[in-house]
Each structure stands twice: as C-alpha cells, then as structure tokens.
N, C-alpha and C positions, 0 to 999 in steps of 0.2 A: 244682654248674660252680664251677672256678676260674677267677675271671674277676681280670685286672689289668687296672689303673685308669691310662692315663698321661698326667699333665699335670702340669703345673709352676707353674700361672701361679693355679688357683682359692685365694681363702684355705681353709687348713686349721683342722679342727676348734681352736677356741679362739683363733679370727682375725677373725671375724664370722660375719655369718647364714650357713647352706649357701647355697652357691650351685650350679651345675651337677654337679660333680665328686662333692661329698659328699652330696649329696642322692640321687645316684644308686650311689655306695656303699650308703648305708644302703638304698636298694630294693633292692639285691640281694642282700644280706646278712640283710633280712626274710624275702629267700625262703629263705632255707638255705643261699646259695649261699659260699663260701669266699672271700672279696674281700682285694685288696690294692692299695692305692693308692701310686703313686710319684709324689712329689712332689719339689720340691726343699728347700736349705736356704735359699736368698733369696728374698722374696716380691718378685715383678713388684708388687702394688699400693703397698707400702711403701717400696721399693728399699731393705732394708733386712735383716741376718741373722733369722731365724727362731727364735726363741727362748720358745714355746708351751710352757704346762705347761696339760698337759689333764687337764680336771675328771670327765672321766669315762670308765667305760671305755667303749672303741669297739668296737660289733661289727664292726667290720672293721680288716686290719693299715694303717698308716701309715708308710712308709716315707722319710726325705729325702735325697735325691741330693745329693751335694755341687756345688758350682756358683761360678762366677765371680759378682760383683757386676756390675750396669750400673747407671746413672744415669739415662738417657733411652732412652724406647722404641724412638726409631730410630737404631741405628751398629752400628758391630763390635761395640760389646762384647755387648751383645746376643745375637747372634747366634752370638757365641764361647762365653756361656752355655749357650746349645741345645744346642751339640756338646757341650759337658762333660756337659749331662743326658744326652743320647743316650749318650755311650760310657759313663757310668757305670751307667746302667741296662741295658745290654749288658753290663757286665762283671760286675754284682751279680747278676742275675738268672743268668748261665751257672756265675758259680762257684757259687751257692748251690742250683742245683739237680744240677750233679756233686756237689757233696758230701752231698749227701742233708739239706741242714736246709731246702730248700724244695721243694714238690711243681713240676714244670711245670703252666705255665696250660691251658684249655681256650679260654678264648676274652682276647685281649688290644684293650683298647677304646684308640685313640691321639687325643689330640686334636691337631689341627690348626688354628694353631700349637700347637708349632714342627714345620717340617717336617722334620728331621733323626730323627725317633721313627718315622716310617712306616717309616725301613729297615730300623732297629732292627728292629721289630714283623715284617717281611717276615722277618728273617733267624731271631727265635726262632719262627715257623711251620714255617720248615726244616728246626728242630732239632726242636720238639717238637710237630709238625703240629697246630698250636693253629688256631683261627680268627682273623682280624684285623677289626677294627671301628674304620673311620676317621668321624671324629667331627666335621664341620667348625663352626667356632669364626668364624671369619673368614678372607677372600678372599686371601690369600696367594700367589704374590708380587704382586699386582692393587695392593691398596694402598697400594704403595710405591713407581707408578707418579706419584702424585700432588706426592710430594716431589722430583722431576726437573726441573731449570731447563724453563723452554719454555716456548709451548703446548702444547692436548694432544695434538694430534696428533703433534707432538715426541717427547711426554712419552714416550705408546706406543710410537713406533718405537725410541727409546733406552732405553726399559724392556725390549720386545723382543730389543734386543741385550744389555745391561749386566745385566739381569734373569735372560737365560738357564735358569742352572743353576737357580735357585730355580724355573721352571717346569717343568725338568725333572723336579724332586726333587716338585712336585706333581701330574705329570702319574702319573709313575710312582706317589704314594700313593692316588693315584684309583683309577688300574686295576690297581692289588696290591691294592685290598682286597677282603674278602668281601663286607663290609655295607658302607656308610655312612650314617651319619647326617649333620643337620646342625642350625642354628638358624634356619635362612630357607629358604624355598622360593625365594632369589636365588639362595644355594648351591649347592641341588639342582639347579638348571638351571645353573650354570655346570658343575659336575659333570660332565653330559651334556654339554657342550661340549669338555671334555677325552678323551671317549671314553670313557667310565666307563658300565662296564655291569650293576654290581651291584645287589642291593636298596638300596633307597633310603629312608628315614623323614625326618619332618619332625617337630623337639622344637622350640620356640621355647623362649627364655631364659624360665624360669617360678616362680613365686612362690607361696607360700598365700594364696589370696584369701581365705581368712577369710570372719569375717561380714559382710552386705551393709552396708556403711557409707554413711552421710546423704550425700543429694544433696546437694552444692555449690552453694550460691545466697550473695547477695551484697546486702546491701542498700544503700542510695543513700548512708549516712554510714561504709562499711564500705570500707576501703583493698581492692586488689584482691592478694590473698598467693600469689606465686610461691614456687615452692620447686625446686632444683635438686643432685640429687643426684649425686653420684658425681668421677673424675675429675678437676683445674685440669690439663688438658695440651695441648697443640698442636690434637688432631683437634675442641676446643670452643671455640667461639664467644665465649665466655663475655665478652671486651672489648665486643663491642656487642650483648650483652646488657644491658651497664653504662652504656653510652651511651644505650639505648632507655630504659632507665628517667628517666635523669637528663632525656631531651625530654620524656618522658610526661609525668615532674614539672612540669615546666614548661610544659606545656599543661593544667594543671589535675588530671590523673589523678592520683588517691593509690594508687599501685603500689609494694607492699613484695617484699622477693628474701632469701629465708634459701639459703643455699648450704653444703650438707654433702658432707662430704667433704676433700680434700686431693690435693697435685702439686705439681710444679716450678713453675707459674705463679701458686700462691698469693699469695704476698709481691708480685709484679708486678702481682694483680688487686686485690688489697688497698690498694695505693698509688695505681691506677686508681679505684679508688671514692672513697676521700679526696678527690682531687684533683677527683672531680665533688661533691663534697658529698655523698654517698650515705650515708657512714659515721657521722658527726655526730648527721644526722637518723632516726636508728637504720631508716634505707628498707633497706639491706643489711646483713644480718649472715653473720659467717662463722662455722660450727656446729661445726666439724673432724670427727673421723672421730665417728660415732653410732655405738654398740650398737643391737643391734636397737628396745626400748622405744623407746627416744631417737628412734630413726628414725622408728617407726609415728607417734610424738606430734608429728614435724615434719612427716610428709605429713597427717597429720590434722587438722593446723591451717590446712592452705592451701587457697586456690583452684582452683590449678591449678599444673601442671609443666611444663618447658622443658627441649628436647630439642635444645640449640644446636652441633648435630654438624655435621661440614663433610661433604655428600653424597659426596664423592670419596674418603672414607675408606672407602666400597664397603661399611662397616656395613650391615646391613639391617634388623633390630631387637635393639637394646643392651639388657641386660641393663632400666638404670631404667623403660624401658616398661611392663614388669610390674608394677614398684612402684605405676607413677601410676595404671595402670589400675584393678590393685584397689586405690586408694585411693579411687578414683572419681573422679580428677584428671583432667580435660581436659587435653590436651598442646598447646601453644604448640611448634611443631618445624618447623625448615628440614633435617631432612636426607632429608626426600623418601624416597625409594628403595620398599623394602617395609612400612616402619612408615608413609609416608605413605600408601601405598591401604589398610591398615588402618583409620588415623584416618579416613579417608573413606568406606570403607566402613559402619563402625560407628558415625559420627558424633561421632567421639570426640576432637575439637581443634581447630585452627587453625594451617594452615601459614604461612608466612613466607619470605622469601626469606634467603638464606647471605648474610652478612656486610653487611646492607641494615635500618641499624637503623630507617630511617622506615615500611619493613616490619611492623615486629615492631609498632612504637607502632599504625600499622594494627590489628593482628591484635586486639594489646591494648584499643586504643579499641572495636573489636566487642562485647567484652565487656560495654562502660561504655555503647552506644550501642545495644544490644539486652537488656535485662535475663537473659531468658529463654533466651539461648542457654547461659549459665555452666548452668544443671541440664541444660541437654537433651544439652550435651557433657558434663555428669559420668556420666550416666546411660548414655551410649554409651560412656565407658571402661569401665564397670563392665562394662557386657555385653560387651565387646573380654575383658576380661578372666577373663569366666568361662567364653568360649568357644575361646581360644587360650590363656594363660596358667596353667589350673590345673594347680597341680606335682600334687597328688592323682590327678589324673587322666592328667596326659601323661606322668610317670615311668615309671609301670607298663608301660606302653604302649615306653617306650623300653626299658627294660629286658627285657619280653618279646621285641622287634627283636634285641635282640645276643644271644640267650640261642637263637634258633630255627635250624634246623640249619642 
C-alpha cells in the first residue's frame, strides 16, 4: 500500500534516535509498502530550522513542509505554525498527485496534535478514497485547560468556552477517523467520550528493550544516582527536584543527578542549581543533548530515573518512561495518571507529590532506608518494559492495525 505519515514534531532521521513515527515508517517500509513521511522544516524539540544531512538512504520518502518558527510550546505562534503545516500538506499533496509526480495514498496516518491536520486527511479521503487513521499523542485541547487562570472548576468552565473551536476540531477528528490508535489507554477512553466508534488500538511509546540490564543495586558507600532525560520546559517540575536534592544532601543522603536534554528553562535551572550549591559539588550535571550511545551510557550509570511531570498536563505515559524501564531504572514520578498505575502494577517505582519537595525527599529516603527496594523496583521496571514498551513487538502490531481493511 501507499501510506502517508503526517507528523511534524518527532525527530527525523539524523536528529536523534528513532521515535514513534520514524520507527513506524521503517516498519511499514520493511513490509514492502510505499511510505511518505510528511514532516516540517522546523524542529519542535530544538526550536530551530532543520538542517539535516542524511547519512543513509532511507527506505521511505521524507518530505519537509515549510512552517513558521515558534519559541514556546504554548502560544499563538505554535498554532499558526500548525496551520502552516496543514495548508502546506494539502497544497503539496493535491498538486503533486494532480501532476502525476506522486501516487495518491491508500492510508493516511495523522498524529493528534496538531488538530488541523485531521481535516486535511478527511479532504484527502474525499479526493482519493483513502482510509484515515488518527494516532493520538496528547489530549488536545484538554491539556491547555491547566494554563488558564483560576481554580480547576473555573478553568474547566473557561476552557469549555474559550477552547470551544478546538474541542470541535478534536470531536470531528475522532468521529471522522476510520481507525484510531493512541499512546495510552487514557486517550482511548477520552476518545470514546467524544462519541468515536472507529476501531481502536493501544500502542505505548516504545523503545528497543535490548539485552537484560543488570539489576540496580547500591552499596552503603555509593551515592544514589538519579537521571532525568527530556525537555526542560514548564510541564516538568525540575525546580522542586533540585530543591529536594539540596534537602536530601543536607539530611545526609548522598544523591546525584544527571540531566540530559535541553529547553527554554535550562539556563534558569542551572542558575538555581548553582544557588543551591549543587553544581560546584558535582551533585548536579547538565549533560545537554546526547546521541543514543551517550544516552544509553547515561542511563546505564544511574540507579533511578525521574518523571517530574505535572499531572494536569494530561500526559498519560511519556517517552522517557520506556527508556527508563528498558534500562531497568525504577522511576520516581509525580505524574500519576496512567504511568502511576503501571508503576504500581509492576512494582517499578515510587510516587511523590507534584511540587512537594518533602514528598520527594521521603521517596528518596525510602531507597536508603530499605536497601532491597531498589533492586526489587529495578526488576519491576524491566518487567514493565518487556510487557508494554517493546518496540519490536508493538510496532508490527500498530502497522498491521493501520493496514487492516
């Protein structure tokens, strides 16, 4: 079949390890299908224009559509960039198919977000009689309710009014899809509440689980080595993490933290770590953006991973959970949501309260006071990876779902 993958956000080849859509493109291409990935010429993660030189011949076509840049994850500039993407997708696709330089698609897979692209997919279906698969990556517009002023009840009321056009777009996207996949069960449940009746499929963010890692153990003389991988943005409560580390060390717990990634808050966080005296002692290290071998080494050197994410973000299970679990790293998480349920089910980590440094210090102390807790949770984390996050098993299933009649 001819399959079009429409997602502007994920790293493209040459930018980093294969994420969801790069993996899906390769999986479909390996099955003999003709795959085109429609991405954007602006990198969402780096907030910069893409200038990628491919070092290999890809088994699929990669098309970069022109969009405007944006500096913040939440703001009008980002929504306008999404509109650019949707308009450029329709113009390029319609023109090239009409000119005979490109064959029409038989399957169109659109990620949500962005919301605008689903409407383009429905236009493509009307024009070319293709099937539309919506892949839900995040709960839009629900996630934006949390940035509105006021208490939760007022936020929900204001969101219903102010975000009404976005709710309508989401409803049309879900109800208008031929098939719907999602990165969490929570999103599939949300879709059902919108009235969608299309067949549904769950595929978490996955990773290469690889060989079984060593079970994490810590001697009494060792520091408890934590790692955080990912963005340094508003949705991640990294300030509380730094405060908790300072408190833990003042109470005699030897704890270190490596942060791998970057974002708009990185400089502020570095200043905060210096003010707390965590940089000079080597307690906290900012590692920057790491390539895959460096990231694997960083994970292998740690005892536990941190998920300091705002539960109100509506994120169910973030990418980093799969990487931590595959490395056998117990998780310290304030996210709750679906990840919290998985950690409890598999005995793969310890929860703490969002923006509560004392709660995080208590979670850290649990690994000092009960030494056997760390290896037990390490085994649980690896079991979670093998059961839910194995890319080699889950992505062929997702591909089969996309291609099914």
